C-alpha positions as CSV (number, residue, x, y, z in Angstrom):
1,X,92.7,211.8,-19.1
2,X,92.5,214.6,-21.7
3,X,94.4,217.8,-21.3
4,X,93.0,220.6,-23.5
5,X,95.5,223.4,-24.2
6,X,94.5,227.0,-24.9
7,X,94.9,228.4,-28.3
8,X,98.5,229.6,-28.8
9,X,100.1,226.8,-26.9
10,X,103.7,226.4,-28.0
11,X,105.6,223.3,-28.9
12,X,107.6,223.8,-25.7
13,X,104.4,223.9,-23.7
14,X,103.3,220.6,-25.3
15,X,106.7,219.0,-24.7
16,X,106.8,219.9,-21.0
17,X,103.4,218.3,-20.4
18,X,104.3,215.3,-22.5
19,X,107.4,214.8,-20.4
20,X,105.4,215.0,-17.2
21,X,103.0,212.3,-18.4
22,X,105.8,210.0,-19.6
23,X,107.6,210.6,-16.3
24,X,104.7,209.0,-14.5
25,X,104.8,205.9,-16.7
26,X,101.9,206.9,-19.0
27,X,101.8,207.4,-22.7
28,X,101.0,210.8,-24.2
29,X,99.1,211.1,-27.5
30,X,99.0,214.5,-29.0
31,X,96.2,215.6,-31.3
32,X,96.7,219.0,-33.0
33,X,93.5,220.7,-34.2
34,X,93.0,224.0,-36.1
35,X,92.7,226.0,-32.9
36,X,93.7,223.8,-30.0
37,X,96.0,221.0,-29.1
38,X,94.7,218.0,-27.0
39,X,97.0,215.7,-25.1
40,X,95.7,212.3,-24.1
41,X,97.3,210.6,-21.1
42,X,96.9,206.9,-21.5
43,X,97.6,204.5,-18.6
44,X,97.1,204.4,-14.9
45,X,95.5,207.8,-14.4
46,X,95.8,207.5,-10.6
47,X,99.5,208.4,-11.0
48,X,98.5,211.8,-12.4
49,X,97.4,214.9,-10.4
50,X,94.9,216.7,-12.6
51,X,95.1,219.7,-10.3
52,X,98.7,220.1,-11.3
53,X,97.8,220.4,-14.9
54,X,94.8,222.6,-14.3
55,X,97.1,225.1,-12.5
56,X,99.1,225.6,-15.7
57,X,98.3,228.8,-17.6
58,X,98.4,227.1,-20.9
59,X,95.8,224.5,-19.9
60,X,92.2,225.3,-20.7
61,X,90.7,222.2,-19.0
62,X,91.4,218.7,-17.8
63,X,88.8,215.9,-18.4
64,X,88.8,212.3,-17.4
65,X,87.5,209.9,-20.1
66,X,84.8,207.6,-18.7
67,X,84.6,205.3,-21.6
68,X,86.8,202.2,-21.5
69,X,88.1,203.1,-25.0
70,X,90.0,206.4,-24.7
71,X,91.8,207.6,-27.9
72,X,89.0,206.5,-30.2
73,X,86.3,208.0,-28.1
74,X,84.2,211.0,-28.9
75,X,85.3,212.4,-25.5
76,X,88.9,212.5,-26.7
77,X,88.1,214.2,-30.0
78,X,84.8,216.0,-30.7
79,X,85.5,216.5,-34.5
80,X,85.0,213.7,-37.0
81,X,88.3,212.2,-38.1
82,X,88.9,212.4,-41.9
83,X,91.5,210.1,-43.3
84,X,93.3,211.0,-46.5
85,X,94.9,208.4,-48.8
86,X,96.6,209.6,-52.0
87,X,94.1,212.3,-52.6
88,X,91.0,210.2,-51.6
89,X,89.3,210.6,-48.3
90,X,87.3,208.6,-45.8
91,X,85.1,210.8,-43.6
92,X,83.6,214.2,-44.3
93,X,80.8,215.0,-46.7
94,X,81.9,212.8,-49.6
95,X,81.3,209.1,-49.2
96,X,84.2,206.7,-49.8
97,X,83.5,203.8,-52.2
98,X,85.6,200.7,-51.9
99,X,84.9,198.3,-54.7
100,X,86.4,195.2,-56.3
101,X,86.4,191.4,-56.1
102,X,86.5,189.5,-52.9
103,X,89.6,187.7,-54.1
104,X,92.2,188.7,-56.6
105,X,92.1,185.7,-59.0
106,X,94.4,186.9,-61.8
107,X,96.0,189.9,-63.5
108,X,93.5,190.5,-66.3
109,X,90.6,190.0,-63.9
110,X,91.9,192.5,-61.3
111,X,93.0,195.1,-63.9
112,X,89.7,194.8,-65.7
113,X,87.5,195.1,-62.7
114,X,89.7,198.0,-61.4
115,X,89.1,200.0,-64.6
116,X,85.4,199.3,-64.5
117,X,84.7,200.3,-60.9
118,X,87.0,203.4,-61.3
119,X,84.8,204.6,-64.2
120,X,81.7,204.0,-62.1
121,X,82.8,206.3,-59.3
122,X,84.8,204.0,-56.9
123,X,87.3,205.9,-54.9
124,X,89.3,202.8,-53.6
125,X,90.0,199.4,-55.0
126,X,89.5,196.3,-52.8
127,X,90.7,192.8,-53.3
128,X,92.0,190.0,-51.2
129,X,95.4,188.4,-51.8
130,X,95.3,186.5,-48.5
131,X,91.9,185.0,-47.8
132,X,90.7,183.7,-44.5
133,X,88.3,180.8,-45.3
134,X,86.2,178.6,-43.1
135,X,87.4,175.5,-45.1
136,X,91.2,174.8,-45.3
137,X,90.5,173.4,-48.7
138,X,88.9,176.6,-50.1
139,X,90.8,179.1,-52.2
140,X,93.2,180.9,-49.9
141,X,94.3,183.7,-52.2
142,X,97.3,184.3,-54.5
143,X,99.6,185.9,-51.9
144,X,102.2,188.2,-53.2
145,X,101.2,187.5,-56.8
146,X,97.8,188.9,-56.0
147,X,99.4,192.0,-54.3
148,X,101.3,192.7,-57.5
149,X,98.1,192.6,-59.5
150,X,96.5,195.0,-57.1
151,X,99.4,197.4,-57.4
152,X,99.2,197.3,-61.2
153,X,95.5,198.0,-61.0
154,X,96.3,201.0,-58.8
155,X,98.9,202.3,-61.2
156,X,96.4,202.1,-64.1
157,X,93.4,203.6,-62.3
158,X,95.0,206.0,-59.7
159,X,92.8,204.5,-57.0
160,X,94.4,203.5,-53.7
161,X,94.1,199.8,-52.9
162,X,92.9,198.1,-49.7
163,X,93.6,194.5,-48.9
164,X,93.5,192.2,-45.9
165,X,96.3,191.3,-43.6
166,X,95.8,188.1,-41.7
167,X,99.2,187.3,-40.1
168,X,101.7,189.6,-38.4
169,X,104.5,187.8,-40.3
170,X,103.1,189.2,-43.6
171,X,102.9,192.8,-42.4
172,X,106.0,194.1,-44.3
173,X,104.9,192.4,-47.5
174,X,101.3,193.6,-47.4
175,X,102.3,197.1,-46.3
176,X,104.7,197.3,-49.3
177,X,101.8,197.1,-51.7
178,X,98.7,198.2,-49.9
179,X,97.6,201.8,-49.3
180,X,95.0,200.7,-46.8
181,X,95.3,197.5,-44.7
182,X,92.2,195.6,-43.8
183,X,91.7,193.6,-40.6
184,X,88.9,191.2,-41.2
185,X,86.1,190.1,-39.0
186,X,87.8,186.9,-37.9
187,X,90.8,188.8,-36.7
188,X,89.1,191.7,-35.0
189,X,90.4,190.4,-31.7
190,X,93.8,189.2,-32.9
191,X,95.5,191.5,-30.5
192,X,99.0,190.8,-31.7
193,X,97.9,191.7,-35.2
194,X,96.2,194.9,-34.0
195,X,99.3,195.9,-32.1
196,X,101.5,195.5,-35.1
197,X,99.3,197.5,-37.5
198,X,99.2,200.1,-34.8
199,X,102.9,200.7,-35.4
200,X,102.3,201.5,-39.0
201,X,101.8,205.0,-40.6
202,X,99.0,203.6,-42.8
203,X,95.2,203.6,-42.6
204,X,93.6,200.5,-41.3
205,X,90.1,199.2,-41.9
206,X,88.9,197.3,-38.9
207,X,85.9,195.1,-39.6
208,X,83.5,194.3,-36.8
209,X,83.8,190.7,-35.6
210,X,80.8,188.5,-36.4
211,X,79.9,188.1,-32.7
212,X,81.4,191.3,-31.3
213,X,79.6,193.9,-29.4
214,X,80.1,197.6,-30.3
215,X,82.2,198.1,-27.2
216,X,84.5,195.1,-28.1
217,X,84.8,196.5,-31.6
218,X,85.9,199.9,-30.3
219,X,88.3,198.3,-27.7
220,X,90.0,196.6,-30.6
221,X,90.3,199.9,-32.4
222,X,91.9,201.2,-29.2
223,X,94.6,198.6,-29.5
224,X,95.6,200.1,-32.8
225,X,95.3,203.7,-31.7
226,X,97.3,203.1,-28.5
227,X,100.3,202.1,-30.6
228,X,100.2,205.5,-32.3
229,X,98.2,204.8,-35.5
230,X,94.9,206.7,-35.3
231,X,94.1,206.3,-39.0
232,X,91.4,203.8,-38.3
233,X,88.3,203.1,-40.4
234,X,85.6,201.1,-38.8
235,X,83.5,198.8,-41.0
236,X,80.1,197.3,-40.1
237,X,79.7,194.0,-42.0
238,X,76.9,192.3,-40.2
239,X,76.8,190.1,-37.2
240,X,75.8,186.6,-36.4
241,X,72.3,186.2,-35.1
242,X,69.7,183.4,-35.1
243,X,68.4,184.6,-38.5
244,X,69.4,182.4,-41.4
245,X,67.7,184.2,-44.3
246,X,70.8,186.3,-44.8
247,X,74.5,185.5,-44.4
248,X,74.7,187.9,-41.5
249,X,72.4,190.4,-39.9
250,X,73.3,193.9,-41.0
251,X,73.3,196.0,-37.8
252,X,72.4,199.3,-39.3
253,X,71.9,200.8,-35.8
254,X,75.6,200.3,-35.1
255,X,76.4,203.1,-37.5
256,X,74.8,206.0,-35.6
257,X,75.7,204.4,-32.3
258,X,79.4,204.2,-33.1
259,X,79.4,207.7,-34.6
260,X,78.1,209.0,-31.3
261,X,80.7,207.1,-29.3
262,X,83.7,207.6,-31.6
263,X,85.3,210.2,-33.9
264,X,86.5,207.5,-36.3
265,X,84.9,207.2,-39.7
266,X,82.5,204.2,-40.2
267,X,81.9,202.5,-43.5
268,X,79.5,199.6,-44.3
269,X,79.9,196.3,-46.1
270,X,76.5,195.3,-47.3
271,X,77.9,192.5,-49.5
272,X,79.1,190.4,-46.6
273,X,76.1,191.4,-44.4
274,X,73.6,190.2,-47.0
275,X,75.4,187.4,-48.7
276,X,72.9,187.8,-51.5
277,X,73.3,190.1,-54.5
278,X,69.7,191.5,-54.6
279,X,70.1,192.7,-51.0
280,X,73.3,194.7,-51.5
281,X,71.6,197.8,-52.8
282,X,68.9,198.2,-50.2
283,X,71.4,197.6,-47.4
284,X,73.8,200.1,-48.9
285,X,71.0,202.7,-49.1
286,X,70.1,202.1,-45.5
287,X,73.8,202.5,-44.5
288,X,74.0,205.9,-46.2
289,X,70.8,207.0,-44.6
290,X,72.1,205.9,-41.2
291,X,75.2,208.1,-41.6
292,X,77.9,205.8,-42.9
293,X,81.0,207.5,-44.3
294,X,81.4,205.0,-47.1
295,X,80.6,201.6,-48.6
296,X,82.6,198.5,-49.4
297,X,81.0,196.6,-52.3
298,X,82.1,193.3,-54.0
299,X,82.2,193.4,-57.8
300,X,83.1,190.5,-60.1
301,X,82.9,190.2,-63.9
302,X,81.8,186.6,-63.6
303,X,80.4,186.1,-60.1
304,X,79.1,182.6,-61.1
305,X,82.7,181.6,-61.5
306,X,84.1,183.5,-58.5
307,X,86.5,181.6,-56.3
308,X,84.9,183.3,-53.2
309,X,81.7,185.1,-52.4
310,X,80.2,185.0,-55.9
311,X,76.5,185.1,-54.7
312,X,77.0,188.5,-53.1
313,X,79.1,190.0,-55.9
314,X,77.6,192.5,-58.4
315,X,78.5,192.5,-62.0
316,X,80.2,195.7,-63.2
317,X,77.1,197.0,-65.1
318,X,74.9,196.4,-62.0
319,X,77.4,198.1,-59.8
320,X,77.4,201.2,-62.1
321,X,73.6,201.3,-62.1
322,X,73.5,200.9,-58.3
323,X,76.0,203.7,-57.7
324,X,73.8,206.0,-59.8
325,X,70.8,205.3,-57.7
326,X,72.7,205.6,-54.4
327,X,73.9,209.1,-55.4
328,X,70.3,210.2,-55.0
329,X,70.2,208.7,-51.5
330,X,73.4,210.4,-50.6
331,X,72.2,213.8,-51.8
332,X,69.0,213.4,-49.8
333,X,71.0,213.2,-46.5
334,X,73.5,215.9,-47.4
335,X,76.3,213.7,-48.6
336,X,77.8,213.1,-52.1
337,X,78.9,209.9,-53.8
């Protein structure tokens, strides 16, 4: 249930309604806009009498959310969410650009790629210190050593860093170094992990599971939001279909669909969707045209030697050239890159 307060509602008005909701055993989530405050009542709505709220002078209207996902729904919040991280944003007119290697493989490599992508227009650095791999014998990441290299790259470039969290037991360690925490496709429905990052005051990238429907994806986002963290960035990275010509099938239609259903920003990861270097740029262009709020691109100085995902990684000079061409696409749809 959503309770929309009239302009001028006081903190005491909000507190009294919040106490009423909590008194019925539900959770109150408060969203303060420029003009109005919205209170979401999450839980068994049958315990609440909407007429009692509608009778209050401070209440403009009461709405029941029909979607199974509540806090992340467009019904709960009409305006697009814009997430700010150390001066960089995700959402709004300017596109976010996450760039860096799939895995952090060493200090010089991470610092060098960080400086390169920063000079090309990246707004965030990405790199995996903990890597979920299909094979237990494949490179699993450098762990805390990799996180330290990411932090050094951030200090040198000024760009916030995003890295993956795989295990709730590592949450304090990863949160100590990361500005944005990524939940990968394999963990999209790791509900314990989602619950734990929901307790953080830190942005979370939630990648779509490789076999997840859009509703399942948004329900996973709801797990995070229901714990209080609504700084969620959705990431379309391709889904598994019967097609084998690409690593995954890039579901470009998911971008406008999700933006219609949810107020959360949506970025696209054409690298993982394609699995092939030549396909990254056309899929990135398609994502921008479809309304994506940003891109996540894998960049490696020696992709032929990369310990993970080399075939889909761009060399720094190719990344620079691609960003230049994508700026024209962004401008054509009223965005900037």
